C-alpha positions as CSV (number, residue, x, y, z in Angstrom):
1,M,-64.0,-32.5,46.0
2,S,-64.9,-35.9,47.5
3,A,-64.2,-36.8,51.1
4,Q,-61.4,-39.1,50.0
5,A,-59.7,-36.4,48.0
6,Q,-60.1,-34.0,50.9
7,M,-58.4,-36.5,53.2
8,R,-55.6,-37.0,50.7
9,A,-55.0,-33.3,50.4
10,L,-55.0,-32.9,54.2
11,L,-52.4,-35.7,54.5
12,D,-50.3,-34.1,51.8
13,Q,-50.5,-30.7,53.6
14,L,-49.4,-32.3,56.9
15,M,-46.8,-34.9,55.9
16,G,-45.4,-33.8,52.5
17,T,-44.6,-35.8,49.4
18,A,-43.0,-38.7,51.3
19,R,-46.0,-39.6,53.3
20,D,-46.6,-42.9,51.6
21,G,-43.3,-43.6,50.0
22,D,-44.5,-42.5,46.5
23,E,-41.2,-41.8,44.7
24,T,-42.8,-40.4,41.6
25,R,-44.1,-37.4,43.5
26,Q,-40.6,-36.8,44.9
27,R,-39.1,-36.2,41.5
28,V,-40.2,-32.6,41.7
29,K,-38.7,-30.8,44.7
30,F,-40.1,-27.7,46.3
31,T,-36.9,-25.9,45.3
32,D,-37.6,-26.6,41.6
33,E,-38.0,-23.4,39.4
34,R,-41.3,-24.9,38.2
35,V,-42.9,-24.7,41.6
36,C,-44.8,-21.5,42.6
37,K,-43.0,-19.9,45.5
38,S,-46.1,-17.8,46.3
39,H,-48.1,-21.0,46.7
40,L,-45.5,-22.4,49.1
41,L,-46.0,-19.2,51.2
42,D,-49.8,-19.4,50.8
43,C,-50.2,-16.1,49.0
44,C,-50.6,-16.9,45.3
45,P,-53.4,-14.7,43.8
46,H,-54.5,-17.7,41.6
47,D,-55.5,-19.5,44.9
48,I,-56.8,-16.5,46.8
49,L,-59.0,-15.1,44.0
50,A,-60.3,-18.4,42.7
51,G,-64.1,-18.4,42.2
52,T,-64.4,-14.5,42.2
53,R,-65.2,-12.1,39.4
54,M,-61.4,-11.8,38.9
55,D,-60.6,-15.5,38.8
56,L,-57.2,-15.8,37.3
57,G,-57.5,-19.5,36.3
58,E,-54.8,-22.1,36.9
59,C,-51.4,-20.9,37.8
60,T,-48.7,-21.6,35.2
61,K,-46.4,-23.0,37.9
62,I,-46.9,-26.1,40.1
63,H,-49.2,-26.0,43.1
64,D,-49.0,-28.9,45.5
65,L,-49.9,-28.9,49.2
66,A,-47.4,-31.7,49.8
67,L,-44.6,-29.5,48.4
68,R,-45.7,-26.7,50.7
69,A,-45.4,-29.1,53.6
70,D,-41.9,-30.1,52.5
71,Y,-41.0,-26.4,52.3
72,E,-42.4,-25.6,55.8
73,I,-40.3,-28.5,57.2
74,A,-37.1,-27.5,55.4
75,S,-37.5,-23.8,56.3
76,K,-37.3,-24.6,60.0
77,E,-33.7,-25.8,59.5
78,R,-32.4,-23.2,57.0
79,D,-33.4,-20.0,55.4
80,L,-34.4,-20.5,51.8
81,F,-35.3,-16.9,51.2
82,F,-38.3,-17.7,49.0
83,E,-39.9,-14.5,50.3
84,L,-38.1,-12.5,47.7
85,D,-39.6,-14.6,44.8
86,A,-43.1,-14.3,46.3
87,M,-42.7,-10.6,46.9
88,D,-41.7,-10.0,43.3
89,H,-44.7,-12.0,42.1
90,L,-47.2,-10.1,44.3
91,E,-45.6,-6.7,43.4
92,S,-46.1,-7.4,39.8
93,F,-49.7,-8.5,40.3
94,I,-50.6,-5.5,42.5
95,A,-48.9,-3.1,40.1
96,E,-51.1,-4.4,37.3
97,C,-54.2,-4.0,39.4
98,D,-53.3,-0.5,40.4
99,R,-52.8,0.3,36.7
100,R,-56.3,-0.9,35.9
101,T,-57.6,1.1,38.8
102,E,-56.1,4.3,37.4
103,L,-57.5,3.5,33.9
104,A,-60.9,3.0,35.4
105,K,-60.7,6.3,37.2
106,K,-59.7,8.0,34.0
107,R,-62.6,6.5,32.1
108,L,-65.1,7.6,34.8
109,A,-63.7,11.1,34.7
110,E,-64.3,11.2,31.0
111,T,-67.8,9.8,31.0
112,Q,-69.4,11.3,34.1
113,E,-70.6,14.8,34.3
114,E,-68.0,17.2,35.5
115,I,-68.7,18.8,38.9
116,S,-67.0,21.5,40.9
117,A,-64.3,20.7,43.5
118,E,-66.7,21.6,46.4
119,V,-69.4,19.2,45.1
120,A,-66.8,16.5,44.4
121,A,-65.6,16.8,48.0
122,K,-69.1,16.3,49.3
123,A,-69.7,13.3,47.1
124,E,-66.3,11.8,48.3
125,K,-67.5,12.2,51.9
126,V,-70.7,10.2,51.1
127,H,-68.5,7.5,49.4
128,E,-66.3,7.3,52.5
129,L,-69.3,6.9,54.8
130,N,-70.7,4.2,52.4
131,E,-67.4,2.4,52.7
132,D,-67.5,2.6,56.5
133,I,-71.0,1.2,56.6
134,G,-70.1,-1.7,54.3
135,K,-67.0,-2.6,56.3
136,L,-69.0,-2.5,59.6
137,L,-71.8,-4.6,58.2
138,A,-69.4,-7.2,56.8
139,K,-67.7,-7.4,60.2
140,A,-71.0,-7.7,62.0
141,E,-72.1,-10.6,59.8
142,Q,-68.7,-12.3,60.3
143,L,-69.0,-12.0,64.1
144,G,-72.6,-13.3,64.0
145,A,-71.6,-16.3,61.9
146,E,-68.9,-17.0,64.5
147,G,-71.5,-16.9,67.3
148,N,-70.3,-13.7,68.8
149,V,-73.7,-12.1,69.0
150,D,-73.0,-9.4,71.5
151,E,-70.1,-8.0,69.6
152,S,-72.1,-8.1,66.4
153,Q,-74.9,-6.0,68.1
154,K,-72.3,-3.4,69.1
155,I,-71.1,-3.2,65.5
156,L,-74.7,-2.7,64.3
157,M,-75.1,0.2,66.8
158,E,-72.1,1.8,65.3
159,V,-73.6,1.3,61.8
160,E,-76.6,3.3,62.9
161,K,-74.4,6.2,63.9
162,V,-72.6,6.1,60.6
163,R,-75.9,6.0,58.7
164,A,-77.0,9.2,60.5
165,K,-73.8,10.9,59.4
166,K,-74.3,9.6,55.8
167,K,-77.8,11.0,55.7
168,E,-76.5,14.5,56.7
169,A,-73.7,14.2,54.1
170,E,-76.3,13.2,51.4
171,E,-78.4,16.3,52.3
172,E,-75.4,18.5,51.8
173,Y,-74.5,16.9,48.5
174,R,-78.2,17.1,47.3
175,N,-78.4,20.8,48.2
176,S,-75.2,21.6,46.3
177,M,-76.4,20.5,42.9
178,P,-79.6,20.3,40.7
179,A,-82.0,17.5,41.4
180,S,-81.6,16.0,37.9
181,S,-77.9,15.7,38.4
182,F,-78.3,14.3,41.9
183,Q,-80.4,11.4,40.6
184,Q,-77.6,10.3,38.3
185,Q,-75.5,7.4,39.7
186,K,-72.0,8.7,40.7
187,L,-69.5,5.9,40.5
188,R,-66.3,5.4,42.3
189,V,-63.5,2.9,41.9
190,C,-62.5,0.9,44.9
191,E,-58.9,1.5,45.7
192,V,-58.4,-2.1,47.0
193,C,-60.0,-4.3,44.3
194,S,-60.8,-1.9,41.4
195,A,-64.5,-2.7,41.6
196,Y,-67.1,0.1,40.9
197,L,-69.0,1.5,43.8
198,G,-72.1,3.7,43.4
199,L,-72.9,6.8,45.5
200,H,-76.5,5.5,46.0
201,D,-75.7,1.9,46.7
202,N,-77.8,0.4,49.5
203,D,-76.4,-1.3,52.6
204,R,-76.8,-4.8,51.3
205,R,-74.8,-4.0,48.2
206,L,-72.1,-2.3,50.3
207,A,-71.9,-5.3,52.7
208,D,-71.7,-7.7,49.9
209,H,-68.8,-5.8,48.4
210,F,-66.7,-5.2,51.5
211,G,-67.4,-8.6,52.9
212,G,-67.1,-10.4,49.6
213,K,-64.3,-12.8,48.6
214,L,-62.9,-10.5,46.0
215,H,-62.4,-7.5,48.2
216,L,-61.2,-9.6,51.2
217,G,-58.9,-11.5,48.8
218,F,-57.3,-8.3,47.7
219,I,-56.9,-7.1,51.3
220,Q,-55.2,-10.4,52.1
221,I,-52.8,-10.1,49.1
222,R,-51.9,-6.5,49.9
223,E,-51.3,-7.3,53.6
224,K,-49.2,-10.3,52.6
225,L,-47.2,-8.1,50.3
226,D,-46.5,-5.6,53.1
227,Q,-45.4,-8.4,55.4
228,L,-43.1,-9.9,52.7
229,R,-41.5,-6.5,52.1
230,K,-40.8,-6.2,55.8
231,T,-39.5,-9.8,56.0
232,V,-37.2,-9.4,53.0
233,A,-35.8,-6.1,54.3
234,E,-35.0,-7.6,57.7
235,K,-33.4,-10.7,56.1
236,Q,-31.4,-8.6,53.7
237,E,-30.2,-6.4,56.6
238,K,-29.2,-9.5,58.5
239,R,-27.3,-10.9,55.5
240,N,-25.5,-7.6,55.0
241,Q,-24.5,-7.6,58.7
242,D,-23.3,-11.2,58.5
243,R,-21.4,-10.4,55.3
244,L,-19.8,-7.4,57.0
245,R,-18.9,-9.4,60.1
246,R,-17.3,-12.1,58.0
247,R,-15.3,-9.5,56.0
248,E,-14.1,-7.9,59.2
249,E,-13.1,-11.3,60.6
250,R,-11.2,-12.1,57.4
251,E,-9.4,-8.8,57.5
252,R,-8.5,-9.3,61.1
253,E,-7.1,-12.8,60.4
254,E,-5.1,-11.4,57.5
255,R,-3.7,-8.7,59.7
256,M,-2.8,-11.3,62.4
257,G,-1.2,-13.5,59.7
258,Q,0.8,-10.5,58.5
259,R,2.0,-9.7,62.0
260,S,2.8,-13.3,62.6
261,G,4.7,-13.5,59.3
262,S,6.6,-10.4,60.3
263,R,7.5,-11.8,63.7
264,N,8.7,-15.1,62.0
265,R,10.8,-13.1,59.6
266,D,12.3,-11.1,62.5
267,R,13.0,-14.3,64.4
268,R,14.7,-15.9,61.3
269,R,16.7,-12.7,60.8
270,S,17.7,-12.7,64.4
271,S,18.6,-16.4,64.2
272,R,20.7,-15.7,61.1
273,D,22.5,-12.8,62.9
274,R,23.3,-15.0,65.9
275,S,24.5,-17.8,63.7
276,S,26.7,-15.3,61.8
277,R,28.1,-13.9,65.1
278,E,28.8,-17.4,66.4
279,K,30.6,-18.3,63.2
280,S,32.6,-15.1,63.4
281,R,33.6,-15.8,66.9
282,E,34.5,-19.4,66.0
283,R,36.7,-18.1,63.1
284,E,38.3,-15.6,65.5
285,K,39.0,-18.4,67.9
286,K,40.5,-20.6,65.2
287,E,42.6,-17.7,63.9
288,K,43.8,-16.9,67.5
289,S,44.7,-20.5,68.2
290,S,46.5,-20.8,64.9
291,S,48.4,-17.6,65.6
292,E,49.3,-18.9,69.0
293,R,50.5,-22.2,67.5
294,R,52.6,-20.3,65.0
295,H,54.1,-18.1,67.7
296,E,54.9,-21.1,69.9
297,S,56.5,-22.8,66.9
298,T,58.7,-19.7,66.3
299,N,59.7,-19.5,69.9
300,G,60.6,-23.2,69.9
301,K,62.8,-22.7,66.8
302,S,64.5,-19.7,68.4
303,R,65.3,-21.6,71.6
304,S,66.6,-24.6,69.6
305,K,68.9,-22.3,67.6
306,R,70.3,-20.5,70.7
307,S,70.9,-23.9,72.3
308,E,72.8,-25.0,69.2
309,E,74.9,-21.9,69.2
310,R,75.7,-22.3,72.9
311,E,76.8,-25.9,72.3
312,A,79.0,-24.7,69.3
313,G,80.7,-22.1,71.5
314,E,81.4,-24.6,74.2
315,I,83.0,-26.9,71.6
């Protein structure tokens, strides 16, 4: 990649698709189904294992550093939950790698000379010490490259101690089986990257393996998968709690609405009762006044009649 291309990629990574007003690049959004969500989270196996013995080639989905920058900006404002897509992708990839590892183990068991459980345990111990030596040497080389010479020297001193343990373990293994069988290379499948490791591999071979891009790439993918699983579980738990809280609030509002409606009905019923009682009292008053008027009218007529009778008697 030329210096100009590197600069362009760096600007894309920092500023996103809209860095120079190029509208054609903005036609594909980072939310598009065609965009690799694992790439947006910087964990796509096609990127991590590029240039290794297990190079997967170009990813079938879109990889663009500018889209990753857009995603990182947008994810600060809202939760896009792309971790679930990336987790599903890595789980599928790791499951396939583990399947190949089991097949490789099965082939080794069929092709290599069968040994007793005791001898197998001693051989396994040698393999484990080889692994420790390889990891320590790879770490020492990394520290030396970073300029941390003192720490690198401390690691190399630990390597010498492990080498002494390995020598003892090899002696036990050699004494437990015939010399002809001991000379045969005993292979083992690496649990991390599925590569073959030999029982008699030298330190350089072990350091190249455990410090190599393939092995470290698989470690990165597996660690990222564990991190994604934890993140997804936490976000799902938070979503469930939010959903439960909203449901409780909705039920509480419904109960309050029902109580409010009941009170309104009671008030309307009470109002109707008062109105009915007032109307009843008004009717009673009207009837009473009407009765009183009729009574007064009757009394008036009686008095008039008696007056007429008195006048007639006088005449």
